C-alpha positions in Angstrom: -34.9 -20.3 17.3 -31.7 -21.0 15.4 -32.3 -18.2 13.0 -32.9 -15.7 15.8 -29.5 -16.6 17.4 -27.7 -16.0 14.1 -29.5 -12.7 13.7 -28.3 -11.5 17.1 -24.7 -12.5 16.3 -24.8 -10.7 12.9 -26.4 -7.6 14.5 -23.7 -7.5 17.2 -20.9 -7.8 14.6 -22.4 -5.0 12.5 -22.7 -2.7 15.6 -19.1 -3.5 16.6 -17.8 -2.7 13.1 -19.7 0.5 12.9 -18.3 1.6 16.3 -14.7 0.8 15.1 -15.1 2.7 11.9 -16.3 5.9 13.6 -14.9 9.2 12.3 -14.5 10.4 15.8 -11.0 11.8 16.6 -8.6 9.4 18.3 -6.3 10.3 21.1 -3.0 11.9 19.9 0.1 9.8 19.9 3.0 10.9 22.1 5.7 12.8 20.3 9.4 12.8 21.2 11.2 16.1 21.3 14.3 16.2 19.1 17.8 16.1 20.8 19.5 19.4 21.4 22.5 19.4 19.2 22.0 15.9 17.8 20.2 14.0 15.1 16.6 13.1 16.0 13.1 14.2 15.7 9.5 13.3 16.4 8.6 9.7 16.7 5.3 8.0 17.1 6.6 5.3 19.3 8.6 7.7 21.6 11.9 6.1 20.5 14.8 8.4 19.7 15.8 8.4 16.1 19.4 9.3 16.7 22.0 10.0 19.3 23.1 13.3 20.8 26.5 14.5 19.7 27.6 14.6 23.3 25.9 14.1 26.6 26.4 14.4 30.4 26.0 11.6 32.8 25.5 12.1 36.6 24.3 9.9 39.4 25.1 8.4 42.7 27.1 5.5 44.0 24.9 3.9 46.7 25.7 1.1 49.2 22.9 -1.3 49.9 22.8 -3.3 53.1 20.2 -5.7 54.5 18.9 -4.7 57.9 16.3 -6.0 60.4 13.1 -4.1 59.8 12.1 -1.7 62.5 8.9 -2.4 64.3 5.9 -1.5 62.1 8.1 -1.3 59.0 8.7 -3.7 56.1 11.9 -1.9 55.0 14.8 -4.4 55.2 17.3 -2.4 53.1 19.5 0.5 54.1 21.0 2.9 51.4 24.1 4.9 52.1 26.2 7.1 49.8 29.6 5.7 49.0 32.3 8.3 48.9 35.7 7.9 47.1 34.6 5.1 44.8 36.7 4.9 41.6 34.4 5.0 38.5 35.3 3.9 35.0 33.0 4.5 32.1 33.4 2.1 29.2 32.0 2.9 25.7 30.4 -0.1 24.0 31.7 -0.1 20.4 32.4 -2.3 17.4 36.0 -2.8 16.5 36.5 -4.8 13.2 32.9 -6.1 13.7 33.6 -7.3 17.3 31.8 -5.8 20.2 34.2 -4.4 22.8 34.4 -1.8 25.5 36.8 1.2 25.4 37.6 3.3 28.4 35.8 6.7 27.9 36.3 8.4 31.3 37.5 8.0 34.9 36.2 9.8 37.9 35.7 9.3 41.7 32.4 9.6 43.7 32.2 12.7 45.9 31.7 12.8 49.7 27.9 12.5 49.1 28.4 9.6 46.6 27.6 11.7 43.5 29.6 11.8 40.3 29.4 13.7 37.0 31.1 13.3 33.6 30.5 15.8 30.7 31.2 15.5 27.0 30.7 11.8 26.4 29.9 10.9 22.8 26.3 9.7 22.3 26.1 5.9 22.5 25.9 3.0 24.9 28.2 2.6 27.9 28.8 0.7 31.1 29.5 2.5 34.4 31.8 0.3 36.5 32.4 1.2 40.1 35.2 -0.3 42.3 34.3 -0.3 45.9 36.7 1.8 48.0 39.4 -0.3 49.8 38.3 -1.5 53.2 34.7 -0.8 52.6 31.9 -3.3 53.2 30.7 -3.0 49.6 31.2 -5.3 46.6 32.0 -3.8 43.1 29.1 -2.9 40.9 28.1 -1.6 37.5 25.1 -0.3 35.6 24.2 0.2 31.9 24.3 3.7 30.6 22.3 4.5 27.5 23.7 7.8 26.2 20.6 8.6 24.1 19.7 11.9 25.7 21.8 15.0 26.4 21.5 14.6 30.2 21.4 11.1 31.7 21.2 10.0 35.4 22.6 6.6 36.3 22.9 5.4 39.8 25.2 2.4 40.7 24.3 0.2 43.6 27.0 -1.6 45.5 25.7 -4.5 47.6 27.1 -5.3 51.0 29.7 -8.1 50.9 28.5 -11.4 52.5 
Protein backbone atom coordinates (compact mmCIF):
# COMPACT_ATOMS: atom_id res chain seq x y z
CA UNK A 1 0.00 0.00 0.00
CA UNK A 2 2.80 2.36 0.89
CA UNK A 3 4.51 1.73 -2.48
CA UNK A 4 1.26 2.37 -4.37
CA UNK A 5 0.83 5.81 -2.71
CA UNK A 6 4.41 6.80 -3.60
CA UNK A 7 3.87 5.67 -7.19
CA UNK A 8 0.78 7.89 -7.48
CA UNK A 9 2.71 10.90 -6.15
CA UNK A 10 5.64 10.31 -8.55
CA UNK A 11 3.28 9.83 -11.50
CA UNK A 12 1.46 13.08 -10.64
CA UNK A 13 4.76 14.99 -10.42
CA UNK A 14 5.93 13.63 -13.77
CA UNK A 15 2.62 14.61 -15.41
CA UNK A 16 2.84 18.12 -13.93
CA UNK A 17 6.41 18.58 -15.14
CA UNK A 18 5.49 17.37 -18.61
CA UNK A 19 2.59 19.83 -18.77
CA UNK A 20 4.81 22.73 -17.69
CA UNK A 21 7.50 21.92 -20.26
CA UNK A 22 5.10 21.89 -23.20
CA UNK A 23 6.27 23.50 -26.44
CA UNK A 24 2.84 25.09 -26.86
CA UNK A 25 2.98 28.85 -27.45
CA UNK A 26 2.41 31.06 -24.44
CA UNK A 27 0.29 34.17 -24.45
CA UNK A 28 2.17 37.25 -25.69
CA UNK A 29 3.38 39.82 -23.17
CA UNK A 30 1.93 43.31 -23.37
CA UNK A 31 4.13 45.79 -25.19
CA UNK A 32 4.40 49.49 -24.40
CA UNK A 33 4.32 51.93 -27.28
CA UNK A 34 7.26 54.36 -27.37
CA UNK A 35 6.74 57.98 -26.40
CA UNK A 36 6.16 60.44 -29.16
CA UNK A 37 9.16 62.73 -29.12
CA UNK A 38 10.79 61.20 -26.07
CA UNK A 39 13.08 58.39 -25.06
CA UNK A 40 11.37 55.07 -24.61
CA UNK A 41 10.40 51.88 -26.28
CA UNK A 42 8.84 48.50 -25.82
CA UNK A 43 8.85 47.01 -22.37
CA UNK A 44 7.78 43.56 -21.21
CA UNK A 45 6.40 44.93 -17.96
CA UNK A 46 4.53 47.88 -19.54
CA UNK A 47 6.70 50.35 -17.63
CA UNK A 48 7.95 53.34 -19.63
CA UNK A 49 11.71 53.30 -20.15
CA UNK A 50 12.01 57.09 -20.39
CA UNK A 51 10.19 60.34 -20.09
CA UNK A 52 8.68 62.46 -22.85
CA UNK A 53 10.56 65.65 -23.72
CA UNK A 54 7.39 67.62 -22.95
CA UNK A 55 3.84 66.76 -22.04
CA UNK A 56 0.39 68.25 -21.58
CA UNK A 57 -1.64 67.96 -18.39
CA UNK A 58 -5.37 68.61 -18.22
CA UNK A 59 -8.10 67.74 -15.79
CA UNK A 60 -10.82 69.04 -13.55
CA UNK A 61 -11.02 70.66 -10.16
CA UNK A 62 -13.98 69.02 -8.43
CA UNK A 63 -15.65 69.83 -5.12
CA UNK A 64 -16.81 66.83 -3.10
CA UNK A 65 -19.57 67.17 -0.52
CA UNK A 66 -21.27 64.61 1.68
CA UNK A 67 -25.04 64.48 1.21
CA UNK A 68 -27.94 62.43 2.49
CA UNK A 69 -28.62 59.60 0.07
CA UNK A 70 -31.82 59.87 -1.93
CA UNK A 71 -34.39 57.13 -1.33
CA UNK A 72 -33.30 53.98 -3.16
CA UNK A 73 -29.73 55.25 -3.62
CA UNK A 74 -26.50 54.56 -1.75
CA UNK A 75 -24.73 57.63 -3.19
CA UNK A 76 -23.74 59.94 -0.34
CA UNK A 77 -21.33 62.16 -2.28
CA UNK A 78 -22.03 65.09 -4.58
CA UNK A 79 -19.43 66.27 -7.11
CA UNK A 80 -19.46 69.83 -8.47
CA UNK A 81 -17.00 71.65 -10.74
CA UNK A 82 -14.98 74.34 -8.95
CA UNK A 83 -14.52 77.46 -11.09
CA UNK A 84 -11.83 80.08 -10.55
CA UNK A 85 -9.53 77.92 -8.41
CA UNK A 86 -5.85 78.98 -8.56
CA UNK A 87 -3.65 76.05 -9.60
CA UNK A 88 0.11 75.78 -9.09
CA UNK A 89 2.10 72.93 -10.60
CA UNK A 90 5.33 72.04 -8.82
CA UNK A 91 8.10 70.00 -10.47
CA UNK A 92 9.73 67.49 -8.09
CA UNK A 93 13.50 67.79 -8.63
CA UNK A 94 16.82 67.15 -6.92
CA UNK A 95 18.84 70.26 -6.05
CA UNK A 96 22.31 69.46 -4.71
CA UNK A 97 21.05 65.97 -3.88
CA UNK A 98 18.03 67.26 -1.93
CA UNK A 99 14.47 66.66 -3.12
CA UNK A 100 12.57 69.89 -3.61
CA UNK A 101 9.63 71.30 -5.56
CA UNK A 102 10.07 74.08 -8.10
CA UNK A 103 7.13 76.07 -9.47
CA UNK A 104 6.61 74.99 -13.07
CA UNK A 105 3.28 76.64 -13.98
CA UNK A 106 0.30 78.63 -12.74
CA UNK A 107 -3.24 78.56 -14.12
CA UNK A 108 -6.85 78.92 -12.97
CA UNK A 109 -9.72 76.46 -13.40
CA UNK A 110 -12.37 77.47 -15.93
CA UNK A 111 -16.10 77.93 -15.42
CA UNK A 112 -16.56 74.16 -15.79
CA UNK A 113 -13.68 73.36 -13.41
CA UNK A 114 -11.30 72.29 -16.19
CA UNK A 115 -7.68 73.31 -16.63
CA UNK A 116 -4.86 72.63 -19.08
CA UNK A 117 -1.12 73.30 -19.14
CA UNK A 118 1.04 72.50 -22.18
CA UNK A 119 4.79 72.14 -22.56
CA UNK A 120 5.82 70.78 -19.17
CA UNK A 121 9.11 68.89 -19.13
CA UNK A 122 8.73 65.14 -18.60
CA UNK A 123 9.03 64.24 -14.92
CA UNK A 124 7.11 64.11 -11.67
CA UNK A 125 4.95 66.92 -10.34
CA UNK A 126 2.41 67.98 -7.73
CA UNK A 127 -0.78 69.79 -8.79
CA UNK A 128 -1.78 72.07 -5.91
CA UNK A 129 -5.17 73.79 -5.91
CA UNK A 130 -6.18 76.65 -3.65
CA UNK A 131 -9.91 76.79 -3.02
CA UNK A 132 -11.48 80.04 -4.27
CA UNK A 133 -12.03 82.63 -1.54
CA UNK A 134 -15.39 82.23 0.17
CA UNK A 135 -16.01 78.76 -1.24
CA UNK A 136 -17.04 75.81 0.95
CA UNK A 137 -14.01 73.81 -0.23
CA UNK A 138 -10.67 73.05 1.40
CA UNK A 139 -7.43 73.21 -0.60
CA UNK A 140 -6.31 70.03 -2.35
CA UNK A 141 -3.54 68.45 -4.38
CA UNK A 142 -2.77 65.42 -6.50
CA UNK A 143 0.33 63.67 -7.79
CA UNK A 144 1.17 64.20 -11.47
CA UNK A 145 3.38 61.63 -13.18
CA UNK A 146 4.52 63.33 -16.40
CA UNK A 147 5.48 60.03 -17.98
CA UNK A 148 3.23 60.27 -21.06
CA UNK A 149 2.72 63.02 -23.61
CA UNK A 150 -0.89 63.60 -22.51
CA UNK A 151 -1.84 63.20 -18.84
CA UNK A 152 -5.20 63.73 -17.11
CA UNK A 153 -5.14 64.63 -13.41
CA UNK A 154 -8.26 65.62 -11.51
CA UNK A 155 -7.97 67.34 -8.13
CA UNK A 156 -10.70 66.86 -5.54
CA UNK A 157 -11.45 69.55 -2.98
CA UNK A 158 -13.37 68.24 0.00
CA UNK A 159 -16.01 70.32 1.70
CA UNK A 160 -14.78 72.16 4.81
CA UNK A 161 -16.16 70.80 8.08
